[in-house]
C-alpha positions as CSV (number, residue, x, y, z in Angstrom):
1,Q,-28.9,-20.5,-65.0
2,V,-29.4,-16.8,-65.2
3,Q,-30.2,-15.0,-61.9
4,F,-32.6,-12.1,-61.9
5,V,-32.2,-9.2,-59.3
6,E,-35.1,-6.6,-59.3
7,S,-34.8,-3.2,-57.8
8,G,-36.5,0.5,-57.9
9,G,-39.6,-0.5,-56.0
10,G,-41.1,1.7,-53.3
11,L,-44.1,3.6,-52.0
12,V,-45.3,6.2,-54.3
13,Q,-48.6,8.4,-54.3
14,P,-51.2,7.7,-57.0
15,G,-50.2,9.5,-60.1
16,G,-46.5,9.0,-59.4
17,S,-43.6,7.4,-61.1
18,L,-41.1,4.7,-60.4
19,R,-38.5,2.9,-62.6
20,L,-37.8,-0.6,-62.1
21,S,-34.6,-2.3,-62.8
22,C,-33.5,-5.9,-63.3
23,A,-29.9,-7.1,-63.5
24,A,-29.3,-10.3,-65.0
25,S,-26.2,-12.4,-63.7
26,G,-25.6,-13.7,-67.3
27,S,-26.0,-12.4,-70.8
28,I,-29.6,-11.8,-71.9
29,A,-28.7,-10.8,-75.4
30,N,-29.6,-14.2,-76.7
31,L,-32.8,-14.5,-74.6
32,Y,-35.6,-14.0,-77.0
33,G,-38.0,-12.5,-74.7
34,M,-38.0,-11.0,-71.6
35,G,-40.9,-9.7,-69.4
36,W,-42.0,-8.0,-66.2
37,Y,-44.5,-9.8,-64.2
38,Q,-46.6,-8.6,-61.2
39,Q,-48.1,-10.4,-58.2
40,A,-50.7,-8.5,-56.0
41,P,-51.6,-9.8,-52.7
42,G,-53.6,-13.0,-52.7
43,E,-53.4,-13.2,-56.6
44,Q,-51.4,-15.3,-59.0
45,R,-48.3,-13.8,-60.7
46,E,-49.4,-12.1,-64.2
47,L,-47.4,-10.9,-67.0
48,V,-47.3,-7.2,-67.3
49,A,-45.0,-6.4,-70.4
50,T,-42.6,-8.1,-72.7
51,I,-39.8,-7.1,-75.1
52,T,-38.1,-9.2,-77.6
53,T,-34.4,-8.9,-78.5
54,D,-35.0,-6.6,-81.3
55,G,-37.2,-4.2,-79.0
56,A,-40.8,-5.2,-79.9
57,T,-43.0,-4.8,-77.0
58,V,-46.2,-6.0,-75.7
59,Y,-48.3,-4.6,-72.6
60,T,-51.2,-6.0,-70.8
61,G,-54.4,-4.0,-71.1
62,S,-54.3,-2.2,-67.8
63,V,-50.8,-0.8,-68.0
64,K,-50.9,0.2,-71.8
65,G,-49.9,3.8,-72.2
66,R,-48.6,4.1,-68.6
67,F,-45.7,1.7,-68.5
68,T,-42.7,1.2,-70.7
69,I,-40.5,-1.8,-70.9
70,S,-36.8,-1.5,-72.4
71,R,-33.8,-3.6,-72.3
72,A,-29.9,-2.9,-72.4
73,N,-28.6,-6.3,-73.7
74,G,-25.0,-4.9,-73.2
75,K,-25.7,-4.3,-69.6
76,N,-27.7,-7.3,-69.1
77,A,-30.5,-5.3,-67.9
78,V,-34.3,-4.7,-68.3
79,Y,-36.2,-1.9,-67.1
80,L,-39.6,-0.9,-66.5
81,Q,-40.9,2.9,-66.4
82,M,-44.0,3.2,-64.6
83,N,-46.0,6.5,-64.9
84,N,-49.2,7.5,-63.6
85,L,-49.3,4.6,-61.0
86,K,-52.6,3.7,-59.5
87,P,-53.5,1.8,-56.3
88,G,-54.4,-1.3,-58.6
89,D,-50.7,-1.4,-59.4
90,T,-49.6,-2.2,-56.0
91,A,-48.0,-5.7,-56.3
92,V,-44.4,-7.4,-56.2
93,Y,-42.7,-7.1,-59.5
94,Y,-40.4,-9.5,-61.0
95,C,-38.6,-9.9,-64.3
96,N,-37.8,-13.1,-66.1
97,S,-37.6,-14.4,-69.7
98,H,-40.7,-14.7,-71.7
99,P,-41.8,-17.4,-71.4
100,A,-40.8,-17.5,-67.8
101,L,-38.5,-19.7,-66.2
102,V,-36.8,-20.8,-69.2
103,F,-33.4,-19.7,-68.4
104,G,-33.5,-19.1,-64.4
105,P,-35.9,-18.9,-61.3
106,W,-37.8,-16.3,-60.2
107,G,-35.8,-13.6,-58.1
108,Q,-37.0,-11.8,-55.0
109,G,-38.7,-9.3,-56.7
110,T,-39.5,-5.4,-55.9
111,Q,-42.3,-4.2,-53.9
112,V,-44.3,-1.5,-55.5
113,T,-47.0,0.2,-53.3
114,V,-49.3,2.8,-54.5
115,S,-51.0,4.8,-51.9
116,S,-52.0,8.1,-50.6
């Protein structure tokens, strides 16, 4: 199994930016898709962005134009650049394969809080 460790979250004011990182314990080069997911308080975990091995990306409607997903297969890493953050982006963010849980379990996630 592949283990995923997320980092880079924190407290940021509305309009601010954060860059989340995800380190995978094994090679992700062969994983077709990787994704970032968010889970807001009291809500189900939802897909935010996906990226294929050849770099094709898809975003959910609420983050289009503000978030950018990228991957570095040689470093077994996936990133999420988050710009123009809004209070509604407050959530715990997780990375995993897409579809999820194909190659490993959920990690601990990283908390993002957007508040003034």
